N, C-alpha and C positions, 0 to 999 in steps of 0.2 A: 543168537542174542536179536532183541529187537532196537533199534533205531529213531527215537521221534524228533525232530527236527523243532526246537520252542523259539518263542517270539521272534530271537535274534537271531538274522542267520547264521549259523556255523555252532551255535550252541546246541547242544545234542544230548538227551536223555539216554541212557541204554539201559535198557532191562536184558540182565542176563537169564540166560532159561537156565533153570534149576533141575537139578535130577536128587531126588529124596527117598529115600526110604528108612527104617526102621535103623537103618546102621548111623543114619546120618545124612549130608547131603554132597551135593560135588556138582559145579559149576565151574564155564570156564570165566576169567574174569578178563581177560585178553587174548585177541585173537588179531594179528597183524593185516591180516588179506582180508577182513571183514570192514577193522579199523579203517584202512586207506578206503575201500568200496564207500564209506558213509560217512565220513570223517577229513578224508582228506589224506595224502603221503606225511605225512608226520613222523620222523625218529625222533626217540624217547632216551633221553641221555642217563638223567637220575631219578631216583624212585624216592620220595619221603616220607615220613610216617611220625605222627604227631598226637599227641594225647592230649584231651583238654577235661575241666571239670564244667558242670550245671552253669549256665552265666557267661562264660568266655567267650567273646569274639576276638577274631583272628582279621584280623583286612580295614580296610579291602587296600592289598599290595599289588603290584606291577613292578617291572621295569621297560624301562625306553630304549637303551640301547639293545636288552638284550632279552624282547618279550618271549616272556613264558607260553607254550600251552599247558595245559595242565589237565591229566585225568584223573576225576576225586573219584572216592568211594569211602562209606564209613565201616572198619570193619567192627567197630562193637559204640554201642549206643544210637545218637540219633542227631543230627545236624542238619539247620536250614543253611541251604549253602547257594549262594548269590555270585554273579559274575554282570560286570560293569563294564558297559562297551567303551573305550576312548582311543577307539581307531576316529581323528578329526575330519578324514576323509567322510567316513560311515553315516549311514542316511539313519540310525540308530545311535550316534554319539549322545552319548549320556543317559540310554535307558540302561533299565536292567530285567536281568527273568531269574528266575531261583526254583529251586526243587528241594524239598524235604528226602535229606538221603539216609537210609540207617541199615544195620547191621538184617533188620528183617527185611526191608524191599531189595535189599543188595544193588540197588539199580546206583550207575555211577552219571558224572555227567560233566561230557565232552568240552573244556574250555580255552576256542582257540587263541593262540600270542592275538595281541591287543585287547586282552581286558582284566581290568583289575577284578580281584579275585578275594572273598571272605565268605566266615562263615560265625554262623552262631550257636554254642552247643543247649540243646533241649533238653538231650539227659541228662542224670547225673556225672555221666562220666561219657565221655566217645575218644573212641582211637578212629583217626583219619590218616588215609593211605593218598598217596596222588605219584602219578607218571610225569618230570618234567621234559618238556624238547627243547629248552636253555639249563647250561649249569647256573645255579643260584648265584649271583653276583653282587653280595653285599655293598658295593658301592654304587650301583644301579637300583637300588631298593628304593620306592617311591610309595606313600602310602595315602588314600583319599580318606577323608572322615568319613567314619561310619553312617553316620547321623546327616548327613551334609543333605542339606534340604532341596538342593538343586537337583539332586539323583533323585527325592523322597522312595528310596527304600522304605516297604513294609516289614519290619522286621517283628516278629511272633515275639515282643520280648513279655519274658515269663514275669507275671505279675507278682509283685512285691521279692523280687531278685533284681541286684545291681548285675548291670553289665561290668562287667570285667576285661580290662584293657591293660596291654601292655604301654610301656612307657612311650614307644616309639607310636604304635595306633593313634594316643591323648593328644601327642602333638597333630597327628593329619593337618592339612588344611582340605578344604573344599575343594572339586574336581575347577570348578570355573577361576578359583582364586590363584 
């Protein structure tokens, strides 16, 4: 696998080595020793799998008492995936990085604990899978408004297509509010 550090320290784009022939393909989607070497010693406790339609935007979600590191990938379709640094002591606090993940490039994004996370579905349908370093704690779930002008995420919103949000995401506030 190839590990590429992104503009915010800790966030890493991972490109697996693909073995493909006329029967199909194979690739390692996770290898603990390589992951530890490039991303740190993290232990995963939960795997999640979601499906979303075109125009769905999920996020920006985070937990404070039980911050989750997430290793995310798309197994069907395409999403614009975003990580926002919410570590107050960080030099990059309030900044964001993004990657377009899809089932063709098979790339993964490592988002360490201390980041808010969200994604926007660009394809007609997308399946999104991720490993978490902490269990989901609904009482500790927080949301930042997806279009917070102080953060300034440049979402590739599909023209003539409404952004579809959950009720929870519609009620979100800005990072600095």
